[in-house]
C-alpha beads as a LAMMPS data file, in Angstrom:
LAMMPS data file: protein, C-alpha beads

173 atoms
172 bonds

1 atom types
1 bond types

-500.0 500.0 xlo xhi
-500.0 500.0 ylo yhi
-500.0 500.0 zlo zhi

Masses

1 110.0

Atoms # bond

1 1 1 -77.580 346.140 14.091
2 1 1 -76.491 347.677 10.898
3 1 1 -78.096 347.131 7.491
4 1 1 -76.327 346.430 4.361
5 1 1 -77.671 347.171 0.970
6 1 1 -77.295 344.761 -1.993
7 1 1 -75.240 347.258 -3.752
8 1 1 -72.579 347.050 -1.062
9 1 1 -69.979 344.589 -2.282
10 1 1 -67.202 345.233 0.127
11 1 1 -65.525 342.513 1.642
12 1 1 -66.745 343.409 5.047
13 1 1 -70.217 343.605 4.020
14 1 1 -69.945 340.184 2.405
15 1 1 -68.598 338.857 5.764
16 1 1 -71.686 340.317 7.471
17 1 1 -74.065 338.891 4.971
18 1 1 -72.521 335.425 5.481
19 1 1 -72.701 335.488 9.247
20 1 1 -76.274 337.000 9.154
21 1 1 -77.168 334.037 6.770
22 1 1 -75.447 331.497 9.375
23 1 1 -77.236 333.210 12.288
24 1 1 -80.612 332.927 10.592
25 1 1 -80.031 329.253 10.302
26 1 1 -79.113 328.990 13.967
27 1 1 -82.440 330.963 14.816
28 1 1 -84.315 328.402 12.464
29 1 1 -82.746 325.621 14.374
30 1 1 -84.034 326.925 17.772
31 1 1 -87.448 327.892 16.540
32 1 1 -90.300 326.211 18.644
33 1 1 -87.694 323.955 20.124
34 1 1 -88.453 322.369 23.471
35 1 1 -85.961 322.130 26.191
36 1 1 -85.530 318.427 26.225
37 1 1 -84.170 318.588 22.534
38 1 1 -81.274 320.643 23.608
39 1 1 -80.096 317.684 25.814
40 1 1 -80.925 315.058 23.436
41 1 1 -78.170 313.031 21.862
42 1 1 -78.612 310.739 18.916
43 1 1 -76.347 308.090 20.563
44 1 1 -73.994 307.772 23.633
45 1 1 -71.038 306.108 21.754
46 1 1 -69.899 305.190 18.379
47 1 1 -67.017 303.132 17.010
48 1 1 -66.213 306.303 15.052
49 1 1 -65.185 309.412 16.839
50 1 1 -66.612 308.336 20.178
51 1 1 -69.479 310.288 21.801
52 1 1 -72.113 312.301 20.348
53 1 1 -72.939 315.842 21.686
54 1 1 -76.432 317.137 22.799
55 1 1 -77.862 319.723 20.456
56 1 1 -77.610 322.537 22.996
57 1 1 -73.927 321.807 23.345
58 1 1 -73.429 321.889 19.633
59 1 1 -75.177 325.315 19.128
60 1 1 -73.429 326.614 22.285
61 1 1 -69.945 325.638 20.844
62 1 1 -70.763 327.019 17.432
63 1 1 -71.541 330.512 18.584
64 1 1 -68.837 330.599 21.319
65 1 1 -66.180 329.578 18.915
66 1 1 -67.294 332.191 16.443
67 1 1 -66.795 334.908 19.095
68 1 1 -63.391 333.215 20.068
69 1 1 -61.971 333.221 16.467
70 1 1 -63.389 336.714 15.807
71 1 1 -61.603 337.839 18.706
72 1 1 -58.486 336.119 17.404
73 1 1 -59.096 338.531 14.340
74 1 1 -59.249 341.606 16.816
75 1 1 -55.969 340.334 18.242
76 1 1 -54.518 340.109 14.617
77 1 1 -55.654 343.570 13.940
78 1 1 -54.066 345.035 16.998
79 1 1 -57.531 346.054 18.467
80 1 1 -57.166 343.793 21.494
81 1 1 -54.456 341.889 23.700
82 1 1 -54.247 338.055 23.592
83 1 1 -55.807 337.982 27.249
84 1 1 -59.113 339.029 25.607
85 1 1 -59.396 336.201 23.162
86 1 1 -62.179 334.062 24.352
87 1 1 -65.563 332.689 23.714
88 1 1 -68.711 334.680 24.666
89 1 1 -68.955 332.742 27.859
90 1 1 -65.514 331.516 28.618
91 1 1 -65.540 328.376 30.692
92 1 1 -69.223 328.465 30.890
93 1 1 -69.650 327.743 27.241
94 1 1 -71.368 324.465 28.241
95 1 1 -73.264 325.536 31.292
96 1 1 -76.714 324.348 32.205
97 1 1 -78.273 327.664 31.146
98 1 1 -77.785 326.479 27.424
99 1 1 -80.661 323.822 28.244
100 1 1 -83.042 326.646 28.115
101 1 1 -84.216 327.497 24.655
102 1 1 -84.793 331.070 25.633
103 1 1 -81.584 331.537 27.185
104 1 1 -79.874 330.011 24.106
105 1 1 -81.795 332.190 21.753
106 1 1 -80.758 335.372 23.640
107 1 1 -77.172 334.147 23.523
108 1 1 -77.414 333.716 19.789
109 1 1 -78.841 337.244 19.481
110 1 1 -75.984 338.538 21.761
111 1 1 -73.309 336.831 19.842
112 1 1 -74.695 338.163 16.532
113 1 1 -74.621 341.607 17.907
114 1 1 -70.845 341.078 18.674
115 1 1 -70.259 339.894 15.245
116 1 1 -71.890 343.114 13.880
117 1 1 -69.928 345.127 16.392
118 1 1 -66.546 343.440 15.351
119 1 1 -67.326 343.886 11.506
120 1 1 -68.384 347.557 12.216
121 1 1 -64.942 348.323 13.928
122 1 1 -62.998 346.798 10.919
123 1 1 -61.593 348.762 8.026
124 1 1 -60.631 347.288 4.625
125 1 1 -56.987 348.041 5.643
126 1 1 -57.510 345.971 8.952
127 1 1 -58.406 342.863 6.772
128 1 1 -54.587 342.557 5.733
129 1 1 -53.258 342.653 9.316
130 1 1 -51.463 339.808 11.028
131 1 1 -49.725 339.135 14.333
132 1 1 -47.545 336.304 15.701
133 1 1 -49.327 334.018 18.099
134 1 1 -48.126 334.878 21.555
135 1 1 -47.818 331.224 22.685
136 1 1 -47.012 329.365 19.451
137 1 1 -43.722 330.306 17.919
138 1 1 -43.765 330.620 14.159
139 1 1 -47.632 330.706 14.002
140 1 1 -49.141 333.877 12.429
141 1 1 -52.699 334.826 13.131
142 1 1 -54.289 336.923 10.177
143 1 1 -57.434 338.855 10.207
144 1 1 -58.895 337.470 7.015
145 1 1 -58.179 333.814 8.021
146 1 1 -59.561 334.055 11.336
147 1 1 -62.913 335.673 9.914
148 1 1 -62.997 332.897 7.200
149 1 1 -62.317 330.279 9.797
150 1 1 -64.993 331.600 12.262
151 1 1 -67.497 331.373 9.075
152 1 1 -66.488 327.792 8.115
153 1 1 -66.565 326.556 11.826
154 1 1 -69.875 327.960 12.488
155 1 1 -71.309 326.567 9.278
156 1 1 -69.844 323.190 10.149
157 1 1 -71.432 323.081 13.522
158 1 1 -74.636 324.426 12.116
159 1 1 -74.662 321.390 9.797
160 1 1 -74.018 319.125 12.903
161 1 1 -76.911 320.764 14.776
162 1 1 -79.350 320.559 11.655
163 1 1 -78.731 316.719 11.624
164 1 1 -79.035 316.286 15.355
165 1 1 -82.349 318.182 15.130
166 1 1 -83.699 316.018 12.436
167 1 1 -82.741 313.032 14.260
168 1 1 -84.343 314.296 17.562
169 1 1 -87.583 315.039 15.475
170 1 1 -87.484 311.364 14.098
171 1 1 -86.824 310.066 17.517
172 1 1 -89.646 312.282 19.035
173 1 1 -92.291 311.328 16.397

Bonds

1 1 1 2
2 1 2 3
3 1 3 4
4 1 4 5
5 1 5 6
6 1 6 7
7 1 7 8
8 1 8 9
9 1 9 10
10 1 10 11
11 1 11 12
12 1 12 13
13 1 13 14
14 1 14 15
15 1 15 16
16 1 16 17
17 1 17 18
18 1 18 19
19 1 19 20
20 1 20 21
21 1 21 22
22 1 22 23
23 1 23 24
24 1 24 25
25 1 25 26
26 1 26 27
27 1 27 28
28 1 28 29
29 1 29 30
30 1 30 31
31 1 31 32
32 1 32 33
33 1 33 34
34 1 34 35
35 1 35 36
36 1 36 37
37 1 37 38
38 1 38 39
39 1 39 40
40 1 40 41
41 1 41 42
42 1 42 43
43 1 43 44
44 1 44 45
45 1 45 46
46 1 46 47
47 1 47 48
48 1 48 49
49 1 49 50
50 1 50 51
51 1 51 52
52 1 52 53
53 1 53 54
54 1 54 55
55 1 55 56
56 1 56 57
57 1 57 58
58 1 58 59
59 1 59 60
60 1 60 61
61 1 61 62
62 1 62 63
63 1 63 64
64 1 64 65
65 1 65 66
66 1 66 67
67 1 67 68
68 1 68 69
69 1 69 70
70 1 70 71
71 1 71 72
72 1 72 73
73 1 73 74
74 1 74 75
75 1 75 76
76 1 76 77
77 1 77 78
78 1 78 79
79 1 79 80
80 1 80 81
81 1 81 82
82 1 82 83
83 1 83 84
84 1 84 85
85 1 85 86
86 1 86 87
87 1 87 88
88 1 88 89
89 1 89 90
90 1 90 91
91 1 91 92
92 1 92 93
93 1 93 94
94 1 94 95
95 1 95 96
96 1 96 97
97 1 97 98
98 1 98 99
99 1 99 100
100 1 100 101
101 1 101 102
102 1 102 103
103 1 103 104
104 1 104 105
105 1 105 106
106 1 106 107
107 1 107 108
108 1 108 109
109 1 109 110
110 1 110 111
111 1 111 112
112 1 112 113
113 1 113 114
114 1 114 115
115 1 115 116
116 1 116 117
117 1 117 118
118 1 118 119
119 1 119 120
120 1 120 121
121 1 121 122
122 1 122 123
123 1 123 124
124 1 124 125
125 1 125 126
126 1 126 127
127 1 127 128
128 1 128 129
129 1 129 130
130 1 130 131
131 1 131 132
132 1 132 133
133 1 133 134
134 1 134 135
135 1 135 136
136 1 136 137
137 1 137 138
138 1 138 139
139 1 139 140
140 1 140 141
141 1 141 142
142 1 142 143
143 1 143 144
144 1 144 145
145 1 145 146
146 1 146 147
147 1 147 148
148 1 148 149
149 1 149 150
150 1 150 151
151 1 151 152
152 1 152 153
153 1 153 154
154 1 154 155
155 1 155 156
156 1 156 157
157 1 157 158
158 1 158 159
159 1 159 160
160 1 160 161
161 1 161 162
162 1 162 163
163 1 163 164
164 1 164 165
165 1 165 166
166 1 166 167
167 1 167 168
168 1 168 169
169 1 169 170
170 1 170 171
171 1 171 172
172 1 172 173
């Protein structure tokens, strides 16, 4: 992984720092976490928004959707075709391997490496690129929006995971 100095104030360096901060939060979530915590749900059914997701599924979705949205940015930049736009594990995003803390930590590290590789492959000019969505007429995908959406979406699910981990810790106490 590349290292960015504080003096590098480029937009791409800023994205890298933001994602690295978010990935550090995911690592902190997984630190010393036993496997049962990844399957734990605070409740089965709620009158608002239905079921709750287990911690492992929240984290798996957070990192998989980050890859998906950054691959949309790659598509918008003309660096891949639409068929390559997918999460890091495709349809296996919520597979049973995500119940293993070591596997999930390795997956987090692998997707963070992808984020670095993606950002290392971008130029400042790439950030202004856009392409029409191949399946939704009239929708334009932009590189900047896809990157910003990836960061925002990751942040939202980290917050969900942090609350779920806090509730698990209370239930386990």
